[in-house]
N, C-alpha and C positions, 0 to 999 in steps of 0.2 A: 524400450521407449523409442518409438520411431515417429518422425514427423511425416505425416501423409495427409491426404485430403480428409479422410474420416476423422483423424485426430483433430484437425482444425475445426471441422464442422461441429464436433462434439464439445470442444473446449473453448472455442471462440465463436459462439452462436451469432454474434453481431456481424460476422463476416460470412457472407453466403455467395458472393459472386464467384462463379466457377473459374474464370480466368485469373482473378485475384488470388484465389486459393491455390491454383496451380503455380503461380509465381511465388507465393509464400513458401510452398513446399520446396521449390527450387533454391530460393535464396535465404530463407530463414534458418536459424540454428537453434535446435531444441536442446536446452541445457537444464540440468537439475542442480539445485543449491540446497545445502543444509540450512536448518533454522539458525538465525543469528548472523548470517553472512551479509556483509555490505555488498550490494550489487551496483551501486552508483554513488559516487561522492561528489560533493559540491566543488565547483571550479574545474571539474574534469571535462575534457573534450568528449563529446558524445559520438561514439562509433555505432551504437546500436540503440534502437528503441525497444523497450521490453513489452511483450504481450504476455500477460500472466495466464497460465493455463491450469495451474494447480497450486494450492497453498495460499500464501498471501505475503504482502510487502507493506512495510510502514514507511511513509514518506514524510520527511521533516525538512525544515529550512533553518539555517543558522544565521542569526542576525550579526550586525557589525560589532555589537557589544558582547558577542559570544554566548547569547542565549539561544535556546533551541525552541522552535515552534513546530508543533505537530500539525500537519496539513490534512492528511487523509490516509486511508488504507487502500491498497490495490487488491482486488479479489479476482478469482478466475473469470476470464472473459474480458478483463479490463486492461487498459494501458495507462501510462502516466501522462497526464495532460501537461504537466510542467516540463517534462522531458520533450514531448512533442513540440511545445512552444519554443524551447531553446534550440531544438533541432532545426525547425523551420526558419528561425532567425539567425541560425549559424552562430549561436552563442555557447559558452561553456555552461555546464549544468548549474542550476541555482538551488538544487535540492540534494539530499542524501537519502538513499533508499536501502532498507535492510529487511531481510526476510524474517518473518515471525513464525514460520513453520517450514517444513520441507517443501520446497517450491520448484515448480517447473515453469520455465520461461522460454518463449520463442523470441530469440534475439534477431531483430530485423535491422539490417544495415541501413544507415541513414540515406544512402544513395537511393535505395528502393522507396523510402518514404517520399523523397522529392518526386520520384517517378510516379508513385501511386497518386499523389496529390494532383498531378496533371492528367492522369489517364483513367482513374477509377472512381466513379461517383460513389460506389459502395464503400471505398476507403474513407472518402471525405465525410460520409454519413457516420461511419464508425468513429472517426476522429472528433466530429462535432458532438456526438453523444458523450464521448469521454470528457470533453471540455465542460459540457453541461453538468454531468454527474459530479465531477471533481470541484467545479465552482460551487455547487450546492453543498458539497461536503465541507469545503473551506468556510463557506458562509455559516454553516451550522456550528462548526468548531469555534468560530469567533463569537457567534451569538451565545454559545455555551459559556465561553470565558467571561462574557459580559453579564449574563443573566442567570445561568444555572448554578446552583450550589455545587461546590467542589465535590462533595460527597456523591451527588447524583452523577456528575461527570466521570468520576473515578469508577463507579460501578458500571456505567455504560461502556466506558473505554475497555475495561477488563472483559466484559461480556463480548465485545467485538473481537478482541484477540482470541478469546476462548472459542468462539464460533468459527473463526477462520482456521484455527489450528485443530478444531474438532476435539478439544481436550479441556476439561475443567481446570486442570493444573497448568499454571502459567509460570514459566521461569523468568522472574524479573525482580530487581531490587527496588527498595523504597525510593532510593535516589534516582534511578532511571525513570520510574513512574512519575516522580515529582517533576523531573525535567520535561517529560513529555507533556505534562498537563500545566506547566507554568506555575508550580507551587514550590514551597520550601520543603526540604526533606523532613524536617520536624513536623511541619503541618500535615504532610502526607502520611506520616506514621500515625498521627492522631486520627486522621480520617479512616485509615485502614483498621485501626483498633476499634473504632465505632462501628464500622461495617462488620467486623468479626463479632462484636457483641450483639449485633442485630441479626446474626445468623446468615449474612449474605455471603461470607467467605471465611476461609481458614488460613491463617498466616503460618508459613513454614520458613525454613532457613533458605533464603534466596528464591522462594517460590510463594505463590498465592493460589489457593484452590477455591474455586467458586462452588457454592452449594447448588446452583442451577445455571444453565445456559440461557434461561429466559429472564426477562426483566420483572 
């Protein structure tokens, strides 16, 4: 696993500027994380901005009353808009990020982010695209909470995780799933049982196996 220009072009297709890629190779740190590892915590001072090149990351925010709000997934080629925002405003992190599969991330020092913002139009385009994508994701999540049935949101959420991890089997508890989707554990267990009866998934001990990766 080596960080070079070919790796960046292949895994970060939104970045194509030769000089920018050269600087990323020089200053970026390519690191691998196992599934289930927290790579960013809320209230943490941000030293690096993550550029996802393999696997996937779940980003959540904790409210003042200790509830958890799922915001979006980060897929290969993407970066975290919330982390970028906190970085540019020189604030501590407002989100927590956790890998949902074995994940490779290019860790970009915040000093280079400031430099890129001033010197590389290609970086600004990449950043703006990240903000647009994640704003749409957050909007969709809140629209789902307001209008979509929980059963539909649960199936869609599980398919997203399965597709990112490239596996129909997902290691997750009913409680964790309920927390991510803003439901009670009892209510989530009922939803999962109905989905199992409909043939959408199979419930195991600490795991859920989808019948299909398609909706």
